N, C-alpha and C positions, 0 to 999 in steps of 0.2 A: 472434573477437576474442581476442587473446592474454591470458594470465593476467597481472595487474598486482599486484605485491606491495604497492605503495603504496595501491591501492584496497582490497585485502584488509585492510591494516593500519588504514585509515580506518574500515572496517566494524567491526573489532574495537573500536576506540575509541568508535564510536557505540553499539554494543550494550551496553557496560558500564553507562552511566548508566540506560538503559532497564530493564535487568535489576534494578539496584538500586532503581529506582523501584517496580517491581512487587513487590519484597520489602519495601516500606515503608521503605527506607533513604534518608534525605534528605541523605547526605553530599555529593552533587553536586546543587545546586539546579537545578530545571528539567530533571531527568534524562529526562523524557518527550520532550524536544526532540531526542533522538537519532533519533527517527523521521523528523524533517525531513531529517536527513543521509541516512538510508536512502533516502528518496524521490529525492533528488538523485542519489545513487549509482545507484539503479535506473534512473532516466532516462538517465544516462550510459551504463550498460552496454547497455541495450536499444537506444538509438539507435546506439551503436557497432556492435552486432551486425547491426542492420538495414542500416546503411550498408555494412558489409563484404559482405553478401549482394547488395546493389544493385550495388556496384562490380564484383563477380565475375559478375554476371548470373545469380545463383542465388536471387533473391528469390522467395519463395512464401509467401503468407499461410497456406496450409494447413500448410506445414512449420513456420512460425513458431509457430502455435498448438499443433502437435504437440509441438514442443520444450518449450514452456511447460508443457503437460500432463504430459509425462514428468518434468519438473523439479519441479513443484509437487504434483501429485496424490498420489504415494506417501507423501510426508511428511505431507501434510494428512490423508489417510485414517488414517494411523498415529496422529497426534496426536488426532484426533477419537475413534477407537476407545478409546484410552487414557483420554481425558477422560470418555467415556461410562461406562466402568467405574468410574473414581474418583467420578464424580458420583452414582452409585447408592449409594455408601457415605457420601458427604459431605453432599450437598444434602438439604434437607427435601423431603418429598413435594409441598409447596406450590410449591417452586421448580422442580420437574422439568418442568412444562409449558413454562415460559419457556425452560428449558434445551433442551428438544426443538425449540422454534422457532428457537433460536440455532444448533442443529445444521443445520437446513434452510438458514438464512441463510448460514452459513459455507460449506456445501457448494455453494451456488449463487453464491458471491462477492457476497453482498448484505448481509453482516453489518454493514458500516459504516452502512447505512441502518437496519437493524434496531436497532442499539444507539443510533443517533441518536434513534430514536423511544422507546426504553425506558430508556436509562441514560446518565448522564454518566460520562465516563472517570475523573473525579476524585471521584465520589461515594463515600460510606463503604461502600456495599454493592457496589461494583465487584468486590470479591473473590469475591462469590457468582456471578459471571458468568465461568466458566472459559474461555470462548471469546472474551472481549472483545478479546484481542490480535489476533484474525483480521481486525479492521476494516481494518488497514493493508494486509493482503494483498488484501482486496476492492477497496480504492482502486486498487492497482496493476493488478489484473486488469481492472477497468473501464477504466482508461486504455489497457491493451493491446488493447482491442477496436478502438479506432480509430487507435492510434499507428502500426501498420504501414501502414495505408491512407494516413494523412496523410504519412508519411515517403515513401512511393512517389510520391504526387502532387507533393510538393515537389521530390524528386529528378528526376522526369521532366519537370515543366513549369516549375518556378521556378528551380531550380539555385542559383546563388550569391546570389540575392535572397531566400533562405529567411528571413532575419531580418525582412524586411518582413511576412512572413506570421505568424511565431511571436510577434514582439514584442507586437503588440496583444493576443493571447490571454494571454500571460504577464502583461502589465500589468493587464488586466481581472481576471484571477484573483487577482493580488496585492492589488488594490484591494478586491475582494470579501472576501478573507481579513482584511484590516485592518479593514474595516467590521464584519465578523462578530464580531470580538473583543468588541465592545460591544453589538451588536444581536442577534446569534444565535451565542453562543460554541460551543454544542454542535454546531450545524450546521457552523460554520466549522471545527471540529476534525475531524469525521468525513467530510464529503462531498467528492466529487471536484472540483466546480467551484472550491473554495477551496484545493485541493491541486495542481491542474494546473501552476501556476507553478513549483512545486518540481521536479516530474518533468520539465518542459520545460527547466528550467535545466541539467539534466544533458546 
């Protein structure tokens, strides 16, 4: 998939309010919503990449996962090592056990579930969880487990009728997300079922 300046620009616009939110700057209300834009962009990029491979006859699930690993793992390992060093100096001994568990969760792309069980994204003590931001990466990687398989099946057996397959999934996920805002807001924020609609919109 070719480089798109407009997509790169949209990413830059989306990241600014998220960064400001993490620094406690409320100049842009709802800054955390930039993550929603990231999910849509990620869905667009990954579906475009998979479609290119399918049309060229070069589709390979193994190659897809290998490309993802080369793209994600070096930066993730670097961030976690840096965070571990900083945590030893910043966190209290009583907080280190939970931090260790968050390291395991982040390295296995399960941190969204871990933080759903242990922390609210908007809680006062969220700053004491330095790997909290990895929840969104975990959502993406969980989606990528089945996305290439689904894409292949749609391309191979459904073709132009793809919307009839995806639309019910998108609508179901969206309804779940709306209901979760009042019934289970933390689960709705962190978990894949209420985020699939954003990734599939891409």
